[in-house]
N, CA, C and O atoms as a Tinker XYZ file with bonds, in Angstrom:
   484  protein
     1  N     15.626000   32.562000  -40.371000    73     2
     2  CA    15.733000   33.475000  -39.251000    64     1     3
     3  C     14.930000   34.730000  -39.557000    63     2     4     5
     4  O     15.041000   35.302000  -40.642000    81     3
     5  N     14.119000   35.154000  -38.592000    73     3     6
     6  CA    13.351000   36.387000  -38.731000    64     5     7
     7  C     14.196000   37.559000  -38.233000    63     6     8     9
     8  O     14.776000   37.511000  -37.149000    81     7
     9  N     14.251000   38.614000  -39.053000    73     7    10
    10  CA    15.037000   39.795000  -38.711000    64     9    11
    11  C     14.168000   41.027000  -38.914000    63    10    12    13
    12  O     13.513000   41.176000  -39.945000    81    11
    13  N     14.172000   41.901000  -37.927000    73    11    14
    14  CA    13.495000   43.190000  -38.051000    64    13    15
    15  C     14.548000   44.257000  -38.289000    63    14    16    17
    16  O     15.605000   44.251000  -37.658000    81    15
    17  N     14.256000   45.164000  -39.192000    73    15    18
    18  CA    15.161000   46.272000  -39.438000    64    17    19
    19  C     14.469000   47.549000  -38.984000    63    18    20    21
    20  O     13.438000   47.939000  -39.532000    81    19
    21  N     15.039000   48.186000  -37.990000    73    19    22
    22  CA    14.502000   49.436000  -37.468000    64    21    23
    23  C     15.430000   50.565000  -37.874000    63    22    24    25
    24  O     16.651000   50.412000  -37.837000    81    23
    25  N     14.859000   51.700000  -38.262000    73    23    26
    26  CA    15.742000   52.823000  -38.554000    64    25    27
    27  C     16.040000   53.575000  -37.255000    63    26    28    29
    28  O     15.465000   53.277000  -36.208000    81    27
    29  N     16.930000   54.535000  -37.335000    73    27    30
    30  CA    17.383000   55.246000  -36.138000    64    29    31
    31  C     16.226000   55.954000  -35.431000    63    30    32    33
    32  O     16.169000   55.976000  -34.202000    81    31
    33  N     15.313000   56.527000  -36.201000    73    31    34
    34  CA    14.167000   57.207000  -35.601000    64    33    35
    35  C     13.272000   56.219000  -34.851000    63    34    36    37
    36  O     12.776000   56.528000  -33.768000    81    35
    37  N     13.066000   55.035000  -35.423000    73    35    38
    38  CA    12.278000   53.996000  -34.745000    64    37    39
    39  C     12.894000   53.672000  -33.386000    63    38    40    41
    40  O     12.194000   53.602000  -32.376000    81    39
    41  N     14.203000   53.476000  -33.376000    73    39    42
    42  CA    14.897000   53.122000  -32.129000    64    41    43
    43  C     14.794000   54.240000  -31.103000    63    42    44    45
    44  O     14.567000   53.983000  -29.920000    81    43
    45  N     14.959000   55.468000  -31.548000    73    43    46
    46  CA    14.844000   56.593000  -30.609000    64    45    47
    47  C     13.435000   56.689000  -30.043000    63    46    48    49
    48  O     13.256000   56.938000  -28.851000    81    47
    49  N     12.438000   56.491000  -30.894000    73    47    50
    50  CA    11.045000   56.553000  -30.458000    64    49    51
    51  C     10.747000   55.452000  -29.442000    63    50    52    53
    52  O     10.130000   55.709000  -28.409000    81    51
    53  N     11.177000   54.247000  -29.731000    73    51    54
    54  CA    10.945000   53.119000  -28.817000    64    53    55
    55  C     11.719000   53.280000  -27.512000    63    54    56    57
    56  O     11.199000   52.972000  -26.440000    81    55
    57  N     12.952000   53.759000  -27.598000    73    55    58
    58  CA    13.743000   53.985000  -26.381000    64    57    59
    59  C     13.106000   55.086000  -25.532000    63    58    60    61
    60  O     13.095000   54.994000  -24.305000    81    59
    61  N     12.579000   56.123000  -26.178000    73    59    62
    62  CA    11.896000   57.195000  -25.441000    64    61    63
    63  C     10.654000   56.657000  -24.745000    63    62    64    65
    64  O     10.354000   57.051000  -23.618000    81    63
    65  N      9.936000   55.768000  -25.400000    73    63    66
    66  CA     8.769000   55.151000  -24.754000    64    65    67
    67  C      9.204000   54.437000  -23.484000    63    66    68    69
    68  O      8.555000   54.554000  -22.446000    81    67
    69  N     10.302000   53.699000  -23.569000    73    67    70
    70  CA    10.810000   52.953000  -22.415000    64    69    71
    71  C     11.257000   53.907000  -21.306000    63    70    72    73
    72  O     10.887000   53.731000  -20.145000    81    71
    73  N     12.055000   54.918000  -21.665000    73    71    74
    74  CA    12.670000   55.812000  -20.687000    64    73    75
    75  C     11.690000   56.812000  -20.085000    63    74    76    77
    76  O     11.691000   57.028000  -18.873000    81    75
    77  N     10.862000   57.420000  -20.915000    73    75    78
    78  CA    10.022000   58.528000  -20.470000    64    77    79
    79  C      8.611000   58.118000  -20.083000    63    78    80    81
    80  O      7.929000   58.851000  -19.367000    81    79
    81  N      8.170000   56.973000  -20.540000    73    79    82
    82  CA     6.779000   56.565000  -20.319000    64    81    83
    83  C      6.674000   55.176000  -19.703000    63    82    84    85
    84  O      5.628000   54.533000  -19.782000    81    83
    85  N      7.756000   54.719000  -19.094000    73    83    86
    86  CA     7.736000   53.411000  -18.442000    64    85    87
    87  C      7.419000   52.275000  -19.395000    63    86    88    89
    88  O      6.850000   51.257000  -19.000000    81    87
    89  N      7.793000   52.457000  -20.665000    73    87    90
    90  CA     7.555000   51.478000  -21.729000    64    89    91
    91  C      6.070000   51.286000  -22.034000    63    90    92    93
    92  O      5.681000   50.295000  -22.652000    81    91
    93  N      5.249000   52.233000  -21.598000    73    91    94
    94  CA     3.805000   52.140000  -21.812000    64    93    95
    95  C      3.416000   52.761000  -23.153000    63    94    96    97
    96  O      3.602000   53.956000  -23.381000    81    95
    97  N      2.876000   51.928000  -24.026000    73    95    98
    98  CA     2.405000   52.421000  -25.319000    64    97    99
    99  C      1.283000   53.438000  -25.115000    63    98   100   101
   100  O      1.263000   54.482000  -25.768000    81    99
   101  N      0.360000   53.140000  -24.221000    73    99   102
   102  CA    -0.780000   54.043000  -23.991000    64   101   103
   103  C     -0.343000   55.418000  -23.521000    63   102   104   105
   104  O     -0.824000   56.433000  -24.026000    81   103
   105  N      0.567000   55.457000  -22.558000    73   103   106
   106  CA     1.020000   56.754000  -22.037000    64   105   107
   107  C      1.738000   57.559000  -23.107000    63   106   108   109
   108  O      1.529000   58.767000  -23.223000    81   107
   109  N      2.582000   56.901000  -23.888000    73   107   110
   110  CA     3.291000   57.643000  -24.927000    64   109   111
   111  C      2.332000   58.073000  -26.031000    63   110   112   113
   112  O      2.437000   59.189000  -26.539000    81   111
   113  N      1.403000   57.208000  -26.404000    73   111   114
   114  CA     0.421000   57.568000  -27.432000    64   113   115
   115  C     -0.393000   58.778000  -26.980000    63   114   116   117
   116  O     -0.661000   59.678000  -27.777000    81   115
   117  N     -0.783000   58.805000  -25.713000    73   115   118
   118  CA    -1.539000   59.940000  -25.172000    64   117   119
   119  C     -0.700000   61.214000  -25.265000    63   118   120   121
   120  O     -1.198000   62.256000  -25.693000    81   119
   121  N      0.570000   61.135000  -24.868000    73   119   122
   122  CA     1.452000   62.302000  -24.914000    64   121   123
   123  C      1.639000   62.796000  -26.350000    63   122   124   125
   124  O      1.625000   64.002000  -26.595000    81   123
   125  N      1.812000   61.886000  -27.286000    73   123   126
   126  CA     1.977000   62.281000  -28.688000    64   125   127
   127  C      0.699000   62.899000  -29.241000    63   126   128   129
   128  O      0.748000   63.882000  -29.981000    81   127
   129  N     -0.446000   62.321000  -28.882000    73   127   130
   130  CA    -1.737000   62.856000  -29.316000    64   129   131
   131  C     -1.926000   64.273000  -28.773000    63   130   132   133
   132  O     -2.334000   65.180000  -29.499000    81   131
   133  N     -1.622000   64.445000  -27.484000    73   131   134
   134  CA    -1.742000   65.763000  -26.846000    64   133   135
   135  C     -0.829000   66.793000  -27.513000    63   134   136   137
   136  O     -1.188000   67.965000  -27.627000    81   135
   137  N      0.344000   66.353000  -27.951000    73   135   138
   138  CA     1.308000   67.248000  -28.591000    64   137   139
   139  C      1.002000   67.473000  -30.068000    63   138   140   141
   140  O      1.637000   68.306000  -30.716000    81   139
   141  N      0.031000   66.733000  -30.602000    73   139   142
   142  CA    -0.316000   66.867000  -32.014000    64   141   143
   143  C      0.694000   66.223000  -32.950000    63   142   144   145
   144  O      0.740000   66.556000  -34.134000    81   143
   145  N      1.495000   65.314000  -32.439000    73   143   146
   146  CA     2.529000   64.643000  -33.237000    64   145   147
   147  C      1.928000   63.415000  -33.919000    63   146   148   149
   148  O      2.236000   62.277000  -33.562000    81   147
   149  N      1.076000   63.662000  -34.894000    73   147   150
   150  CA     0.311000   62.603000  -35.554000    64   149   151
   151  C      1.217000   61.605000  -36.269000    63   150   152   153
   152  O      0.994000   60.397000  -36.184000    81   151
   153  N      2.229000   62.094000  -36.967000    73   151   154
   154  CA     3.131000   61.189000  -37.693000    64   153   155
   155  C      3.863000   60.242000  -36.740000    63   154   156   157
   156  O      3.981000   59.047000  -37.007000    81   155
   157  N      4.349000   60.791000  -35.632000    73   155   158
   158  CA     5.039000   59.942000  -34.651000    64   157   159
   159  C      4.075000   58.952000  -34.012000    63   158   160   161
   160  O      4.438000   57.805000  -33.748000    81   159
   161  N      2.849000   59.394000  -33.764000    73   159   162
   162  CA     1.843000   58.502000  -33.187000    64   161   163
   163  C      1.556000   57.331000  -34.128000    63   162   164   165
   164  O      1.464000   56.186000  -33.685000    81   163
   165  N      1.417000   57.613000  -35.411000    73   163   166
   166  CA     1.181000   56.544000  -36.388000    64   165   167
   167  C      2.372000   55.585000  -36.448000    63   166   168   169
   168  O      2.196000   54.371000  -36.551000    81   167
   169  N      3.577000   56.138000  -36.383000    73   167   170
   170  CA     4.774000   55.288000  -36.410000    64   169   171
   171  C      4.836000   54.416000  -35.159000    63   170   172   173
   172  O      5.174000   53.235000  -35.234000    81   171
   173  N      4.509000   55.006000  -34.008000    73   171   174
   174  CA     4.502000   54.254000  -32.758000    64   173   175
   175  C      3.500000   53.105000  -32.830000    63   174   176   177
   176  O      3.782000   52.001000  -32.366000    81   175
   177  N      2.347000   53.362000  -33.403000    73   175   178
   178  CA     1.332000   52.304000  -33.553000    64   177   179
   179  C      1.842000   51.175000  -34.453000    63   178   180   181
   180  O      1.631000   49.997000  -34.166000    81   179
   181  N      2.509000   51.549000  -35.535000    73   179   182
   182  CA     3.055000   50.526000  -36.442000    64   181   183
   183  C      4.116000   49.682000  -35.725000    63   182   184   185
   184  O      4.160000   48.463000  -35.887000    81   183
   185  N      4.955000   50.332000  -34.945000    73   183   186
   186  CA     5.987000   49.606000  -34.198000    64   185   187
   187  C      5.365000   48.700000  -33.140000    63   186   188   189
   188  O      5.852000   47.596000  -32.901000    81   187
   189  N      4.289000   49.166000  -32.508000    73   187   190
   190  CA     3.585000   48.329000  -31.526000    64   189   191
   191  C      3.012000   47.091000  -32.215000    63   190   192   193
   192  O      2.992000   46.002000  -31.642000    81   191
   193  N      2.546000   47.276000  -33.454000    73   191   194
   194  CA     2.055000   46.138000  -34.229000    64   193   195
   195  C      3.147000   45.101000  -34.467000    63   194   196   197
   196  O      2.892000   43.899000  -34.403000    81   195
   197  N      4.368000   45.571000  -34.743000    73   195   198
   198  CA     5.500000   44.645000  -34.907000    64   197   199
   199  C      5.790000   43.906000  -33.602000    63   198   200   201
   200  O      6.054000   42.704000  -33.601000    81   199
   201  N      5.737000   44.638000  -32.501000    73   199   202
   202  CA     5.978000   43.994000  -31.206000    64   201   203
   203  C      4.959000   42.890000  -30.947000    63   202   204   205
   204  O      5.307000   41.806000  -30.478000    81   203
   205  N      3.715000   43.172000  -31.253000    73   203   206
   206  CA     2.671000   42.157000  -31.046000    64   205   207
   207  C      2.873000   40.968000  -31.981000    63   206   208   209
   208  O      2.785000   39.812000  -31.567000    81   207
   209  N      3.143000   41.273000  -33.236000    73   207   210
   210  CA     3.288000   40.203000  -34.227000    64   209   211
   211  C      4.426000   39.247000  -33.872000    63   210   212   213
   212  O      4.289000   38.030000  -34.002000    81   211
   213  N      5.546000   39.807000  -33.426000    73   211   214
   214  CA     6.720000   38.987000  -33.137000    64   213   215
   215  C      6.871000   38.666000  -31.647000    63   214   216   217
   216  O      7.776000   37.930000  -31.254000    81   215
   217  N      5.987000   39.217000  -30.833000    73   215   218
   218  CA     5.984000   38.968000  -29.378000    64   217   219
   219  C      7.331000   39.299000  -28.736000    63   218   220   221
   220  O      7.888000   38.500000  -27.983000    81   219
   221  N      7.845000   40.495000  -29.050000    73   219   222
   222  CA     9.086000   40.956000  -28.424000    64   221   223
   223  C      8.929000   42.409000  -27.979000    63   222   224   225
   224  O      8.100000   43.146000  -28.513000    81   223
   225  N      9.726000   42.807000  -27.004000    73   223   226
   226  CA     9.694000   44.155000  -26.443000    64   225   227
   227  C     10.800000   44.988000  -27.093000    63   226   228   229
   228  O     11.955000   44.941000  -26.670000    81   227
   229  N     10.438000   45.737000  -28.109000    73   227   230
   230  CA    11.428000   46.535000  -28.824000    64   229   231
   231  C     11.842000   47.775000  -28.043000    63   230   232   233
   232  O     12.957000   48.266000  -28.218000    81   231
   233  N     10.962000   48.290000  -27.182000    73   231   234
   234  CA    11.305000   49.464000  -26.376000    64   233   235
   235  C     12.470000   49.177000  -25.449000    63   234   236   237
   236  O     13.445000   49.928000  -25.413000    81   235
   237  N     12.368000   48.102000  -24.710000    73   235   238
   238  CA    13.440000   47.706000  -23.800000    64   237   239
   239  C     14.718000   47.395000  -24.575000    63   238   240   241
   240  O     15.808000   47.809000  -24.181000    81   239
   241  N     14.579000   46.674000  -25.662000    73   239   242
   242  CA    15.746000   46.301000  -26.460000    64   241   243
   243  C     16.463000   47.534000  -27.007000    63   242   244   245
   244  O     17.686000   47.635000  -26.903000    81   243
   245  N     15.712000   48.471000  -27.588000    73   243   246
   246  CA    16.339000   49.682000  -28.144000    64   245   247
   247  C     17.003000   50.508000  -27.044000    63   246   248   249
   248  O     18.116000   51.003000  -27.224000    81   247
   249  N     16.327000   50.657000  -25.912000    73   247   250
   250  CA    16.906000   51.399000  -24.787000    64   249   251
   251  C     18.213000   50.745000  -24.338000    63   250   252   253
   252  O     19.236000   51.415000  -24.194000    81   251
   253  N     18.165000   49.451000  -24.124000    73   251   254
   254  CA    19.358000   48.746000  -23.641000    64   253   255
   255  C     20.482000   48.771000  -24.685000    63   254   256   257
   256  O     21.654000   48.912000  -24.334000    81   255
   257  N     20.125000   48.636000  -25.964000    73   255   258
   258  CA    21.148000   48.652000  -27.011000    64   257   259
   259  C     21.807000   50.026000  -27.080000    63   258   260   261
   260  O     23.025000   50.123000  -27.228000    81   259
   261  N     21.008000   51.091000  -26.973000    73   259   262
   262  CA    21.566000   52.446000  -27.013000    64   261   263
   263  C     22.511000   52.706000  -25.842000    63   262   264   265
   264  O     23.452000   53.490000  -25.961000    81   263
   265  N     22.259000   52.053000  -24.719000    73   263   266
   266  CA    23.048000   52.288000  -23.506000    64   265   267
   267  C     24.034000   51.164000  -23.198000    63   266   268   269
   268  O     24.539000   51.074000  -22.079000    81   267
   269  N     24.307000   50.321000  -24.166000    73   267   270
   270  CA    25.127000   49.136000  -23.910000    64   269   271
   271  C     26.563000   49.473000  -23.532000    63   270   272   273
   272  O     27.226000   48.675000  -22.869000    81   271
   273  N     27.049000   50.624000  -23.935000    73   271   274
   274  CA    28.431000   51.007000  -23.613000    64   273   275
   275  C     28.517000   51.833000  -22.336000    63   274   276   277
   276  O     29.601000   52.288000  -21.970000    81   275
   277  N     27.404000   52.033000  -21.661000    73   275   278
   278  CA    27.413000   52.793000  -20.407000    64   277   279
   279  C     28.263000   52.074000  -19.370000    63   278   280   281
   280  O     28.381000   50.849000  -19.393000    81   279
   281  N     28.841000   52.828000  -18.477000    73   279   282
   282  CA    29.765000   52.275000  -17.487000    64   281   283
   283  C     29.138000   51.169000  -16.645000    63   282   284   285
   284  O     29.813000   50.194000  -16.317000    81   283
   285  N     27.882000   51.298000  -16.294000    73   283   286
   286  CA    27.244000   50.318000  -15.422000    64   285   287
   287  C     26.724000   49.069000  -16.114000    63   286   288   289
   288  O     26.191000   48.175000  -15.457000    81   287
   289  N     26.870000   48.997000  -17.424000    73   287   290
   290  CA    26.358000   47.837000  -18.154000    64   289   291
   291  C     27.302000   46.650000  -17.972000    63   290   292   293
   292  O     28.505000   46.748000  -18.216000    81   291
   293  N     26.743000   45.553000  -17.548000    73   291   294
   294  CA    27.542000   44.345000  -17.310000    64   293   295
   295  C     28.046000   43.793000  -18.647000    63   294   296   297
   296  O     27.323000   43.844000  -19.642000    81   295
   297  N     29.269000   43.269000  -18.684000    73   295   298
   298  CA    29.819000   42.713000  -19.930000    64   297   299
   299  C     28.960000   41.595000  -20.529000    63   298   300   301
   300  O     28.887000   41.462000  -21.751000    81   299
   301  N     28.322000   40.806000  -19.694000    73   299   302
   302  CA    27.456000   39.740000  -20.227000    64   301   303
   303  C     26.248000   40.348000  -20.923000    63   302   304   305
   304  O     25.819000   39.862000  -21.969000    81   303
   305  N     25.694000   41.420000  -20.337000    73   303   306
   306  CA    24.563000   42.096000  -20.986000    64   305   307
   307  C     24.981000   42.641000  -22.346000    63   306   308   309
   308  O     24.222000   42.555000  -23.311000    81   307
   309  N     26.182000   43.200000  -22.426000    73   307   310
   310  CA    26.683000   43.697000  -23.718000    64   309   311
   311  C     26.741000   42.572000  -24.749000    63   310   312   313
   312  O     26.323000   42.746000  -25.894000    81   311
   313  N     27.258000   41.426000  -24.338000    73   311   314
   314  CA    27.369000   40.281000  -25.249000    64   313   315
   315  C     26.000000   39.799000  -25.703000    63   314   316   317
   316  O     25.808000   39.479000  -26.876000    81   315
   317  N     25.057000   39.747000  -24.782000    73   315   318
   318  CA    23.697000   39.320000  -25.140000    64   317   319
   319  C     23.101000   40.301000  -26.139000    63   318   320   321
   320  O     22.488000   39.886000  -27.123000    81   319
   321  N     23.273000   41.594000  -25.897000    73   319   322
   322  CA    22.744000   42.599000  -26.822000    64   321   323
   323  C     23.387000   42.467000  -28.199000    63   322   324   325
   324  O     22.706000   42.603000  -29.216000    81   323
   325  N     24.675000   42.208000  -28.239000    73   323   326
   326  CA    25.361000   42.013000  -29.521000    64   325   327
   327  C     24.897000   40.740000  -30.216000    63   326   328   329
   328  O     24.960000   40.643000  -31.441000    81   327
   329  N     24.434000   39.772000  -29.447000    73   327   330
   330  CA    23.927000   38.509000  -30.000000    64   329   331
   331  C     22.546000   38.692000  -30.626000    63   330   332   333
   332  O     22.253000   38.097000  -31.663000    81   331
   333  N     21.696000   39.510000  -30.004000    73   331   334
   334  CA    20.314000   39.635000  -30.477000    64   333   335
   335  C     20.101000   40.800000  -31.437000    63   334   336   337
   336  O     19.085000   40.846000  -32.132000    81   335
   337  N     21.046000   41.745000  -31.489000    73   335   338
   338  CA    20.859000   42.915000  -32.347000    64   337   339
   339  C     22.207000   43.404000  -32.866000    63   338   340   341
   340  O     23.251000   43.163000  -32.259000    81   339
   341  N     22.159000   44.091000  -33.992000    73   339   342
   342  CA    23.382000   44.636000  -34.585000    64   341   343
   343  C     23.079000   45.989000  -35.204000    63   342   344   345
   344  O     22.071000   46.176000  -35.886000    81   343
   345  N     23.981000   46.923000  -34.948000    73   343   346
   346  CA    23.844000   48.229000  -35.574000    64   345   347
   347  C     24.182000   48.090000  -37.055000    63   346   348   349
   348  O     25.093000   47.357000  -37.440000    81   347
   349  N     23.432000   48.806000  -37.860000    73   347   350
   350  CA    23.627000   48.715000  -39.308000    64   349   351
   351  C     23.713000   50.118000  -39.880000    63   350   352   353
   352  O     22.949000   51.006000  -39.501000    81   351
   353  N     24.650000   50.307000  -40.794000    73   351   354
   354  CA    24.733000   51.560000  -41.537000    64   353   355
   355  C     24.506000   51.206000  -42.995000    63   354   356   357
   356  O     25.277000   50.459000  -43.597000    81   355
   357  N     23.434000   51.754000  -43.552000    73   355   358
   358  CA    23.065000   51.442000  -44.922000    64   357   359
   359  C     23.958000   52.131000  -45.933000    63   358   360   361
   360  O     24.786000   52.966000  -45.568000    81   359
   361  N     23.797000   51.786000  -47.209000    73   359   362
   362  CA    24.613000   52.385000  -48.267000    64   361   363
   363  C     24.433000   53.902000  -48.356000    63   362   364   365
   364  O     25.308000   54.618000  -48.842000    81   363
   365  N     23.278000   54.375000  -47.876000    73   363   366
   366  CA    23.012000   55.814000  -47.890000    64   365   367
   367  C     23.538000   56.512000  -46.636000    63   366   368   369
   368  O     23.351000   57.717000  -46.469000    81   367
   369  N     24.199000   55.749000  -45.751000    73   367   370
   370  CA    24.754000   56.320000  -44.533000    64   369   371
   371  C     23.796000   56.359000  -43.356000    63   370   372   373
   372  O     24.169000   56.772000  -42.258000    81   371
   373  N     22.563000   55.929000  -43.584000    73   371   374
   374  CA    21.576000   55.940000  -42.500000    64   373   375
   375  C     21.842000   54.784000  -41.544000    63   374   376   377
   376  O     22.172000   53.670000  -41.951000    81   375
   377  N     21.686000   55.091000  -40.264000    73   375   378
   378  CA    21.911000   54.098000  -39.222000    64   377   379
   379  C     20.602000   53.415000  -38.868000    63   378   380   381
   380  O     19.517000   53.973000  -39.030000    81   379
   381  N     20.737000   52.195000  -38.382000    73   379   382
   382  CA    19.572000   51.449000  -37.949000    64   381   383
   383  C     19.982000   50.280000  -37.084000    63   382   384   385
   384  O     21.153000   50.116000  -36.740000    81   383
   385  N     19.004000   49.477000  -36.743000    73   383   386
   386  CA    19.242000   48.330000  -35.880000    64   385   387
   387  C     18.595000   47.105000  -36.496000    63   386   388   389
   388  O     17.419000   47.126000  -36.858000    81   387
   389  N     19.367000   46.042000  -36.612000    73   387   390
   390  CA    18.832000   44.755000  -37.038000    64   389   391
   391  C     18.569000   43.940000  -35.779000    63   390   392   393
   392  O     19.459000   43.768000  -34.945000    81   391
   393  N     17.351000   43.443000  -35.645000    73   391   394
   394  CA    16.959000   42.649000  -34.483000    64   393   395
   395  C     16.721000   41.225000  -34.955000    63   394   396   397
   396  O     15.852000   40.978000  -35.790000    81   395
   397  N     17.495000   40.291000  -34.418000    73   395   398
   398  CA    17.329000   38.882000  -34.748000    64   397   399
   399  C     16.268000   38.294000  -33.815000    63   398   400   401
   400  O     16.553000   37.922000  -32.677000    81   399
   401  N     15.054000   38.222000  -34.322000    73   399   402
   402  CA    13.892000   37.845000  -33.519000    64   401   403
   403  C     14.068000   36.466000  -32.890000    63   402   404   405
   404  O     13.757000   36.283000  -31.713000    81   403
   405  N     14.555000   35.510000  -33.645000    73   403   406
   406  CA    14.739000   34.153000  -33.110000    64   405   407
   407  C     15.711000   34.144000  -31.935000    63   406   408   409
   408  O     15.522000   33.399000  -30.974000    81   407
   409  N     16.739000   34.964000  -32.012000    73   407   410
   410  CA    17.707000   35.027000  -30.918000    64   409   411
   411  C     17.100000   35.683000  -29.681000    63   410   412   413
   412  O     17.374000   35.271000  -28.554000    81   411
   413  N     16.277000   36.703000  -29.897000    73   411   414
   414  CA    15.583000   37.334000  -28.761000    64   413   415
   415  C     14.731000   36.291000  -28.055000    63   414   416   417
   416  O     14.731000   36.204000  -26.827000    81   415
   417  N     14.015000   35.509000  -28.828000    73   415   418
   418  CA    13.156000   34.468000  -28.242000    64   417   419
   419  C     13.981000   33.416000  -27.503000    63   418   420   421
   420  O     13.577000   32.949000  -26.438000    81   419
   421  N     15.121000   33.044000  -28.056000    73   419   422
   422  CA    15.986000   32.056000  -27.408000    64   421   423
   423  C     16.480000   32.568000  -26.056000    63   422   424   425
   424  O     16.444000   31.844000  -25.062000    81   423
   425  N     16.935000   33.808000  -26.026000    73   423   426
   426  CA    17.414000   34.393000  -24.766000    64   425   427
   427  C     16.276000   34.469000  -23.758000    63   426   428   429
   428  O     16.460000   34.145000  -22.585000    81   427
   429  N     15.107000   34.896000  -24.209000    73   427   430
   430  CA    13.952000   34.976000  -23.302000    64   429   431
   431  C     13.614000   33.599000  -22.738000    63   430   432   433
   432  O     13.322000   33.473000  -21.549000    81   431
   433  N     13.652000   32.570000  -23.576000    73   431   434
   434  CA    13.356000   31.206000  -23.110000    64   433   435
   435  C     14.377000   30.756000  -22.064000    63   434   436   437
   436  O     14.012000   30.114000  -21.080000    81   435
   437  N     15.644000   31.087000  -22.271000    73   435   438
   438  CA    16.675000   30.733000  -21.291000    64   437   439
   439  C     16.433000   31.431000  -19.957000    63   438   440   441
   440  O     16.600000   30.832000  -18.895000    81   439
   441  N     16.043000   32.686000  -20.019000    73   439   442
   442  CA    15.757000   33.433000  -18.789000    64   441   443
   443  C     14.567000   32.819000  -18.067000    63   442   444   445
   444  O     14.592000   32.645000  -16.849000    81   443
   445  N     13.531000   32.495000  -18.822000    73   443   446
   446  CA    12.340000   31.898000  -18.205000    64   445   447
   447  C     12.651000   30.535000  -17.601000    63   446   448   449
   448  O     12.120000   30.195000  -16.544000    81   447
   449  N     13.501000   29.752000  -18.252000    73   447   450
   450  CA    13.900000   28.458000  -17.686000    64   449   451
   451  C     14.666000   28.656000  -16.387000    63   450   452   453
   452  O     14.500000   27.886000  -15.441000    81   451
   453  N     15.497000   29.675000  -16.338000    73   451   454
   454  CA    16.238000   29.983000  -15.118000    64   453   455
   455  C     15.316000   30.357000  -13.978000    63   454   456   457
   456  O     15.557000   29.993000  -12.827000    81   455
   457  N     14.255000   31.087000  -14.301000    73   455   458
   458  CA    13.276000   31.452000  -13.269000    64   457   459
   459  C     12.586000   30.214000  -12.723000    63   458   460   461
   460  O     12.348000   30.109000  -11.519000    81   459
   461  N     12.267000   29.282000  -13.601000    73   459   462
   462  CA    11.595000   28.056000  -13.161000    64   461   463
   463  C     12.469000   27.252000  -12.210000    63   462   464   465
   464  O     11.971000   26.647000  -11.260000    81   463
   465  N     13.760000   27.246000  -12.465000    73   463   466
   466  CA    14.681000   26.498000  -11.613000    64   465   467
   467  C     14.691000   27.076000  -10.201000    63   466   468   469
   468  O     14.825000   26.336000   -9.227000    81   467
   469  N     14.551000   28.384000  -10.088000    73   467   470
   470  CA    14.614000   29.046000   -8.787000    64   469   471
   471  C     13.273000   29.128000   -8.071000    63   470   472   473
   472  O     13.229000   29.513000   -6.902000    81   471
   473  N     12.192000   28.781000   -8.732000    73   471   474
   474  CA    10.881000   28.817000   -8.082000    64   473   475
   475  C     10.783000   27.699000   -7.056000    63   474   476   477
   476  O     11.098000   26.547000   -7.356000    81   475
   477  N     10.344000   28.037000   -5.838000    73   475   478
   478  CA    10.192000   26.978000   -4.832000    64   477   479
   479  C      9.033000   26.055000   -5.180000    63   478   480   481
   480  O      8.046000   26.482000   -5.780000    81   479
   481  N      9.156000   24.810000   -4.806000    73   479   482
   482  CA     8.090000   23.836000   -5.067000    64   481   483
   483  C      6.979000   23.970000   -4.060000    63   482   484
   484  O      5.996000   23.231000   -4.124000    81   483
């Protein structure tokens, strides 16, 4: 099983990309460049590389995971999020997120199969 470990800052950065920049890497990179936030820009690029390598959307996942306890979140969505990711607190007390890549892919495949069933012939 492939697992990605993101630290709390990674998750906040990816969730901010989703929330503030419509999940657009280019728009957020431009904003960070304009602000002179070189370290964050480099981190964002590294995270985008992980997304490409594993073919998953970490921005959406981090945003949804952070908001999973919100009142409007459906219980099934909460269960799916708990299935594909888990909050982790390391021995040093630092928080992070473990993303089970294979499970993300499985859920995505199920969703895509559902779409195919509903497509008219």
